[in-house]
C-alpha positions as a Markdown table, in Angstrom:
| # | Residue | x | y | z |
|---|---|---|---|---|
| 1 | Unk | 165.5 | 116.5 | 45.8 |
| 2 | Unk | 163.0 | 115.1 | 48.3 |
| 3 | Unk | 159.2 | 115.0 | 47.9 |
| 4 | Unk | 157.3 | 114.6 | 51.1 |
| 5 | Unk | 154.0 | 115.6 | 52.8 |
| 6 | Unk | 153.6 | 119.3 | 53.8 |
| 7 | Unk | 153.6 | 119.9 | 57.6 |
| 8 | Unk | 152.2 | 122.8 | 59.6 |
| 9 | Unk | 155.7 | 124.3 | 60.0 |
| 10 | Unk | 155.9 | 124.6 | 56.2 |
| 11 | Unk | 152.8 | 126.6 | 55.7 |
| 12 | Unk | 154.2 | 130.1 | 55.6 |
| 13 | Unk | 157.2 | 129.1 | 53.5 |
| 14 | Unk | 154.9 | 127.3 | 51.0 |
| 15 | Unk | 152.6 | 130.3 | 50.8 |
| 16 | Unk | 155.5 | 132.6 | 50.1 |
| 17 | Unk | 156.7 | 130.1 | 47.4 |
| 18 | Unk | 153.3 | 130.0 | 45.8 |
| 19 | Unk | 153.0 | 133.8 | 45.8 |
| 20 | Unk | 156.4 | 134.1 | 44.1 |
| 21 | Unk | 155.7 | 131.4 | 41.6 |
| 22 | Unk | 152.3 | 132.8 | 40.4 |
| 23 | Unk | 152.9 | 136.6 | 40.7 |
| 24 | Unk | 151.8 | 138.3 | 37.4 |
| 25 | Unk | 151.8 | 134.9 | 35.6 |
| 26 | Unk | 148.1 | 134.4 | 34.9 |
| 27 | Unk | 146.8 | 137.8 | 36.0 |
| 28 | Unk | 148.2 | 141.0 | 37.5 |
| 29 | Unk | 149.3 | 139.8 | 41.0 |
| 30 | Unk | 147.9 | 136.5 | 42.1 |
| 31 | Unk | 145.5 | 134.8 | 44.6 |
| 32 | Unk | 146.8 | 131.3 | 44.6 |
| 33 | Unk | 148.6 | 131.6 | 47.9 |
| 34 | Unk | 145.4 | 132.6 | 49.6 |
| 35 | Unk | 143.5 | 129.8 | 48.0 |
| 36 | Unk | 146.1 | 127.4 | 49.5 |
| 37 | Unk | 145.9 | 129.1 | 52.9 |
| 38 | Unk | 142.2 | 128.7 | 53.1 |
| 39 | Unk | 142.0 | 125.3 | 51.4 |
| 40 | Unk | 143.8 | 123.3 | 54.1 |
| 41 | Unk | 140.6 | 123.4 | 56.2 |
| 42 | Unk | 138.3 | 122.8 | 53.3 |
| 43 | Unk | 136.5 | 119.4 | 53.3 |
| 44 | Unk | 137.4 | 118.9 | 49.7 |
| 45 | Unk | 141.2 | 119.2 | 50.4 |
| 46 | Unk | 143.1 | 115.9 | 50.1 |
| 47 | Unk | 145.9 | 116.0 | 52.8 |
| 48 | Unk | 147.5 | 112.8 | 51.5 |
| 49 | Unk | 148.3 | 114.7 | 48.3 |
| 50 | Unk | 149.6 | 117.9 | 49.9 |
| 51 | Unk | 153.2 | 117.6 | 48.8 |
| 52 | Unk | 156.3 | 119.7 | 48.9 |
| 53 | Unk | 159.6 | 119.3 | 47.1 |
| 54 | Unk | 162.7 | 120.4 | 48.9 |
| 55 | Unk | 166.5 | 120.5 | 48.4 |
| 56 | Unk | 168.2 | 117.4 | 49.7 |
| 57 | Unk | 169.1 | 113.9 | 48.5 |
| 58 | Unk | 168.4 | 111.6 | 51.4 |
| 59 | Unk | 166.9 | 111.1 | 54.9 |
| 60 | Unk | 170.2 | 111.8 | 56.6 |
| 61 | Unk | 170.7 | 115.2 | 55.0 |
| 62 | Unk | 169.4 | 118.3 | 56.7 |
| 63 | Unk | 166.2 | 119.6 | 55.3 |
| 64 | Unk | 166.7 | 122.2 | 52.5 |
| 65 | Unk | 164.7 | 125.0 | 51.0 |
| 66 | Unk | 161.3 | 124.1 | 49.8 |
| 67 | Unk | 161.3 | 124.7 | 46.0 |
| 68 | Unk | 157.9 | 123.1 | 45.0 |
| 69 | Unk | 154.4 | 122.3 | 46.2 |
| 70 | Unk | 151.2 | 120.8 | 44.9 |
| 71 | Unk | 147.7 | 120.2 | 46.4 |
| 72 | Unk | 144.7 | 118.2 | 45.2 |
| 73 | Unk | 141.0 | 118.7 | 45.7 |
| 74 | Unk | 137.7 | 116.7 | 45.2 |
| 75 | Unk | 135.5 | 118.1 | 42.5 |
| 76 | Unk | 132.3 | 117.3 | 40.5 |
| 77 | Unk | 131.1 | 117.1 | 36.9 |
| 78 | Unk | 127.4 | 117.8 | 36.3 |
| 79 | Unk | 126.4 | 115.1 | 33.8 |
| 80 | Unk | 123.9 | 115.9 | 31.1 |
| 81 | Unk | 121.2 | 114.0 | 33.0 |
| 82 | Unk | 121.7 | 116.4 | 35.9 |
| 83 | Unk | 123.4 | 114.0 | 38.3 |
| 84 | Unk | 126.8 | 114.8 | 39.8 |
| 85 | Unk | 129.8 | 112.7 | 39.0 |
| 86 | Unk | 132.8 | 112.6 | 41.4 |
| 87 | Unk | 136.1 | 113.8 | 40.0 |
| 88 | Unk | 139.2 | 115.6 | 41.2 |
| 89 | Unk | 141.5 | 118.5 | 40.4 |
| 90 | Unk | 144.9 | 119.8 | 41.5 |
| 91 | Unk | 146.6 | 123.1 | 41.9 |
| 92 | Unk | 148.1 | 125.4 | 42.6 |
| 93 | Unk | 151.3 | 123.6 | 41.7 |
| 94 | Unk | 154.2 | 125.9 | 42.4 |
| 95 | Unk | 157.9 | 125.8 | 41.6 |
| 96 | Unk | 160.3 | 128.5 | 42.9 |
| 97 | Unk | 161.2 | 131.0 | 40.1 |
| 98 | Unk | 164.9 | 130.1 | 40.4 |
| 99 | Unk | 164.1 | 126.4 | 39.7 |
| 100 | Unk | 161.6 | 126.8 | 36.8 |
| 101 | Unk | 162.2 | 125.2 | 33.4 |
| 102 | Unk | 164.6 | 122.6 | 34.9 |
| 103 | Unk | 162.3 | 119.7 | 35.1 |
| 104 | Unk | 161.3 | 119.9 | 38.7 |
| 105 | Unk | 157.7 | 120.7 | 38.1 |
| 106 | Unk | 157.2 | 117.7 | 35.9 |
| 107 | Unk | 159.0 | 115.5 | 38.4 |
| 108 | Unk | 156.8 | 116.7 | 41.2 |
| 109 | Unk | 153.6 | 116.3 | 39.2 |
| 110 | Unk | 154.4 | 112.8 | 37.9 |
| 111 | Unk | 155.1 | 111.7 | 41.5 |
| 112 | Unk | 151.8 | 113.2 | 42.7 |
| 113 | Unk | 149.8 | 111.6 | 39.8 |
| 114 | Unk | 151.2 | 108.1 | 40.7 |
| 115 | Unk | 150.2 | 108.7 | 44.4 |
| 116 | Unk | 146.7 | 109.8 | 43.2 |
| 117 | Unk | 146.3 | 106.7 | 41.0 |
| 118 | Unk | 147.2 | 104.5 | 44.0 |
| 119 | Unk | 144.5 | 106.2 | 46.0 |
| 120 | Unk | 141.9 | 105.4 | 43.4 |
| 121 | Unk | 141.6 | 108.8 | 41.9 |
| 122 | Unk | 140.3 | 108.1 | 38.4 |
| 123 | Unk | 139.9 | 111.4 | 36.6 |
| 124 | Unk | 141.5 | 114.8 | 36.8 |
| 125 | Unk | 140.6 | 118.2 | 35.3 |
| 126 | Unk | 142.6 | 121.4 | 35.6 |
| 127 | Unk | 143.3 | 124.7 | 33.9 |
| 128 | Unk | 146.8 | 125.2 | 32.5 |
| 129 | Unk | 149.2 | 125.3 | 29.6 |
| 130 | Unk | 148.8 | 122.2 | 27.5 |
| 131 | Unk | 152.4 | 122.6 | 26.2 |
| 132 | Unk | 153.6 | 121.7 | 29.7 |
| 133 | Unk | 150.9 | 119.4 | 31.0 |
| 134 | Unk | 150.8 | 117.2 | 27.9 |
| 135 | Unk | 154.2 | 115.8 | 29.1 |
| 136 | Unk | 152.3 | 114.4 | 32.2 |
| 137 | Unk | 149.5 | 112.8 | 30.1 |
| 138 | Unk | 147.0 | 115.6 | 29.9 |
| 139 | Unk | 145.0 | 116.6 | 26.8 |
| 140 | Unk | 142.0 | 118.9 | 26.0 |
| 141 | Unk | 139.1 | 118.0 | 28.2 |
| 142 | Unk | 136.7 | 118.5 | 25.3 |
| 143 | Unk | 138.1 | 115.2 | 23.8 |
| 144 | Unk | 136.5 | 113.4 | 26.7 |
| 145 | Unk | 133.3 | 115.4 | 26.3 |
| 146 | Unk | 133.9 | 117.3 | 29.5 |
| 147 | Unk | 132.8 | 120.9 | 29.0 |
| 148 | Unk | 134.1 | 124.0 | 30.8 |
| 149 | Unk | 131.5 | 126.0 | 32.8 |
| 150 | Unk | 132.6 | 129.4 | 31.6 |
| 151 | Unk | 132.9 | 128.7 | 27.8 |
| 152 | Unk | 130.3 | 127.8 | 25.1 |
| 153 | Unk | 129.6 | 124.0 | 25.2 |
| 154 | Unk | 130.9 | 123.5 | 21.7 |
| 155 | Unk | 134.2 | 125.2 | 22.4 |
| 156 | Unk | 137.5 | 123.4 | 22.4 |
| 157 | Unk | 138.9 | 125.3 | 25.4 |
| 158 | Unk | 142.7 | 125.3 | 25.0 |
| 159 | Unk | 143.5 | 125.8 | 28.7 |
| 160 | Unk | 140.9 | 123.3 | 30.1 |
| 161 | Unk | 142.7 | 119.9 | 30.4 |
| 162 | Unk | 141.8 | 116.4 | 31.6 |
| 163 | Unk | 143.4 | 113.0 | 32.1 |
| 164 | Unk | 141.8 | 109.7 | 33.0 |
| 165 | Unk | 144.2 | 108.1 | 35.5 |
| 166 | Unk | 142.2 | 104.9 | 35.7 |
| 167 | Unk | 141.2 | 103.6 | 32.2 |
| 168 | Unk | 137.4 | 103.4 | 31.9 |
| 169 | Unk | 136.7 | 105.5 | 34.9 |
| 170 | Unk | 134.9 | 108.2 | 32.9 |
| 171 | Unk | 133.5 | 105.9 | 30.2 |
| 172 | Unk | 131.3 | 107.5 | 27.5 |
| 173 | Unk | 129.7 | 110.1 | 29.7 |
| 174 | Unk | 129.3 | 113.8 | 28.9 |
| 175 | Unk | 129.0 | 116.7 | 31.3 |
| 176 | Unk | 130.2 | 120.1 | 32.5 |
| 177 | Unk | 132.9 | 120.8 | 35.0 |
| 178 | Unk | 133.1 | 123.8 | 37.4 |
| 179 | Unk | 136.1 | 124.4 | 39.6 |
| 180 | Unk | 135.4 | 123.8 | 43.3 |
| 181 | Unk | 134.0 | 126.7 | 45.1 |
| 182 | Unk | 137.0 | 127.0 | 47.4 |
| 183 | Unk | 139.1 | 128.2 | 44.4 |
| 184 | Unk | 137.0 | 131.4 | 44.4 |
| 185 | Unk | 137.7 | 132.3 | 48.0 |
| 186 | Unk | 139.6 | 135.5 | 47.2 |
| 187 | Unk | 136.8 | 136.8 | 45.0 |
| 188 | Unk | 134.1 | 135.9 | 47.6 |
| 189 | Unk | 136.0 | 137.5 | 50.5 |
| 190 | Unk | 138.0 | 140.4 | 49.0 |
| 191 | Unk | 138.5 | 142.2 | 52.3 |
| 192 | Unk | 139.9 | 139.1 | 54.0 |
| 193 | Unk | 142.2 | 138.5 | 51.0 |
| 194 | Unk | 143.5 | 142.0 | 51.1 |
| 195 | Unk | 144.2 | 141.8 | 54.8 |
| 196 | Unk | 146.0 | 138.5 | 54.2 |
| 197 | Unk | 148.0 | 139.9 | 51.3 |
| 198 | Unk | 149.1 | 142.9 | 53.4 |
| 199 | Unk | 151.1 | 140.5 | 55.6 |
| 200 | Unk | 153.5 | 139.8 | 52.7 |
| 201 | Unk | 156.2 | 142.1 | 51.2 |
| 202 | Unk | 154.7 | 144.5 | 48.6 |
| 203 | Unk | 155.1 | 143.5 | 45.0 |
| 204 | Unk | 154.0 | 145.4 | 41.9 |
| 205 | Unk | 151.1 | 144.1 | 39.9 |
| 206 | Unk | 151.4 | 144.3 | 36.1 |
| 207 | Unk | 149.9 | 143.1 | 32.8 |
| 208 | Unk | 152.3 | 141.1 | 30.8 |
| 209 | Unk | 152.4 | 138.8 | 27.8 |
| 210 | Unk | 151.2 | 135.3 | 28.3 |
| 211 | Unk | 148.6 | 136.0 | 31.0 |
| 212 | Unk | 145.1 | 134.5 | 30.6 |
| 213 | Unk | 142.5 | 137.0 | 29.2 |
| 214 | Unk | 141.3 | 139.4 | 31.9 |
| 215 | Unk | 137.8 | 140.7 | 32.0 |
| 216 | Unk | 136.0 | 143.3 | 34.0 |
| 217 | Unk | 134.2 | 141.4 | 36.8 |
| 218 | Unk | 131.2 | 143.6 | 36.3 |
| 219 | Unk | 130.6 | 144.1 | 32.6 |
| 220 | Unk | 133.0 | 141.6 | 31.0 |
| 221 | Unk | 135.0 | 144.2 | 29.1 |
| 222 | Unk | 138.5 | 143.0 | 28.2 |
| 223 | Unk | 141.3 | 144.4 | 30.4 |
| 224 | Unk | 144.7 | 144.6 | 28.7 |
| 225 | Unk | 146.4 | 147.6 | 30.2 |
| 226 | Unk | 146.3 | 149.8 | 33.4 |
| 227 | Unk | 144.3 | 152.5 | 31.6 |
| 228 | Unk | 141.4 | 150.0 | 31.1 |
| 229 | Unk | 141.1 | 149.5 | 34.8 |
| 230 | Unk | 139.1 | 151.2 | 37.5 |
| 231 | Unk | 140.6 | 152.7 | 40.7 |
| 232 | Unk | 140.5 | 151.9 | 44.4 |
| 233 | Unk | 139.6 | 154.5 | 47.1 |
| 234 | Unk | 143.3 | 155.4 | 47.5 |
| 235 | Unk | 143.6 | 156.0 | 43.7 |
| 236 | Unk | 145.5 | 152.8 | 43.0 |
| 237 | Unk | 144.6 | 150.6 | 40.1 |
| 238 | Unk | 141.9 | 148.0 | 40.6 |
| 239 | Unk | 142.6 | 145.0 | 38.3 |
| 240 | Unk | 139.1 | 143.4 | 38.8 |
| 241 | Unk | 136.9 | 146.2 | 37.3 |
| 242 | Unk | 137.1 | 148.5 | 34.3 |
| 243 | Unk | 137.2 | 152.3 | 34.4 |
| 244 | Unk | 133.5 | 152.5 | 33.3 |
| 245 | Unk | 132.2 | 150.3 | 36.2 |
| 246 | Unk | 134.4 | 151.2 | 39.1 |
| 247 | Unk | 136.1 | 154.4 | 40.3 |
| 248 | Unk | 137.5 | 155.6 | 43.6 |
| 249 | Unk | 136.5 | 152.3 | 45.3 |
| 250 | Unk | 132.9 | 152.2 | 44.3 |
| 251 | Unk | 130.7 | 151.0 | 41.4 |
| 252 | Unk | 129.5 | 153.8 | 39.1 |
| 253 | Unk | 126.2 | 152.1 | 38.3 |
| 254 | Unk | 123.9 | 150.5 | 40.9 |
| 255 | Unk | 122.1 | 147.9 | 38.9 |
| 256 | Unk | 121.1 | 144.2 | 38.7 |
| 257 | Unk | 122.9 | 141.7 | 36.5 |
| 258 | Unk | 120.1 | 141.7 | 34.0 |
| 259 | Unk | 120.2 | 145.5 | 33.8 |
| 260 | Unk | 124.0 | 145.3 | 33.1 |
| 261 | Unk | 123.4 | 142.7 | 30.4 |
| 262 | Unk | 120.8 | 145.0 | 28.7 |
| 263 | Unk | 123.3 | 147.9 | 28.9 |
| 264 | Unk | 126.2 | 145.9 | 27.4 |
| 265 | Unk | 124.0 | 144.5 | 24.6 |
| 266 | Unk | 123.9 | 148.1 | 23.1 |
| 267 | Unk | 127.5 | 147.5 | 22.0 |
| 268 | Unk | 127.1 | 144.2 | 20.2 |
| 269 | Unk | 128.2 | 145.8 | 16.9 |
| 270 | Unk | 131.6 | 146.6 | 18.5 |
| 271 | Unk | 131.8 | 143.1 | 19.9 |
| 272 | Unk | 131.1 | 141.6 | 16.5 |
| 273 | Unk | 134.2 | 143.3 | 15.0 |
| 274 | Unk | 136.2 | 140.9 | 17.1 |
| 275 | Unk | 134.1 | 137.8 | 16.5 |
| 276 | Unk | 134.5 | 135.2 | 13.7 |
| 277 | Unk | 130.7 | 135.0 | 13.4 |
| 278 | Unk | 128.5 | 138.0 | 14.1 |
| 279 | Unk | 125.8 | 137.7 | 16.8 |
| 280 | Unk | 122.4 | 139.2 | 17.0 |
| 281 | Unk | 121.6 | 141.3 | 20.0 |
| 282 | Unk | 119.5 | 138.5 | 21.4 |
| 283 | Unk | 122.3 | 135.9 | 20.8 |
| 284 | Unk | 124.7 | 138.2 | 22.6 |
| 285 | Unk | 122.4 | 138.6 | 25.6 |
| 286 | Unk | 122.0 | 134.9 | 25.8 |
| 287 | Unk | 125.8 | 134.4 | 25.8 |
| 288 | Unk | 126.1 | 137.0 | 28.6 |
| 289 | Unk | 123.5 | 135.3 | 30.7 |
| 290 | Unk | 125.8 | 132.2 | 30.7 |
| 291 | Unk | 128.9 | 134.2 | 31.3 |
| 292 | Unk | 127.9 | 137.0 | 33.8 |
| 293 | Unk | 127.1 | 134.6 | 36.7 |
| 294 | Unk | 130.8 | 133.7 | 36.7 |
| 295 | Unk | 131.9 | 137.3 | 37.2 |
| 296 | Unk | 133.0 | 138.4 | 40.7 |
| 297 | Unk | 130.3 | 141.1 | 41.0 |
| 298 | Unk | 127.4 | 138.7 | 40.2 |
| 299 | Unk | 128.7 | 135.4 | 41.5 |
| 300 | Unk | 126.5 | 133.9 | 44.1 |
């Protein structure tokens, strides 16, 4: 295998690879290929760490099929004193489905991490499966007192990981990480994403075991099956919104975020049935005030 920098002639092949690698993995369908498509012109993009892995074993062999890709981005942590601390993230990291679970992903990642360290990148955060990423040196970010923006501060978030590449870079600081804005491009520009997605062969979206928890991007209701979901104007399933918020391509309630929070707070008793510690109505509303600004409908 050969690992090299991505070139413009690789773009479409890599986006197809990324789409195939992530389809129905973390959510029904995926958006990672569009994030990559848009990120190449983002000022946070790090072109020196835009790497592909292809079949081949030497410079004299003809280029082979691209089977892997990874990209890196600048990011920030908001320290507890309100200042911003420079950090970095990576992803999507993609391996062609035919080559998964054969060690290629770890080989590509370890190569990229060495390059990152050589460039002076001292700290990385990302979202992923610790059972895989621990083999590349990652651990729970909470152990470094780095909190995830969309979870309670005291949470030990199992999918939010970090690694200090340069010892001492982070020190004894404490702060909150939010993924770079560029990662939300599909949510912020849904029509542009749909137009882009339409240029690829059609694939069926589906809920499946192992996906990250899915929530209605209007009211926060858990989405676990098609029947929970709303519908688009053409009657197809909308995987972003629940059946109570969205039908036939439109919202069923025209309201502000605060009005939605007041509406949802009526159901705190039902929510408490799933909680280890019951919340009062005011505690539930306070939690939603922290969570709702991250939802697609209310994100600014």
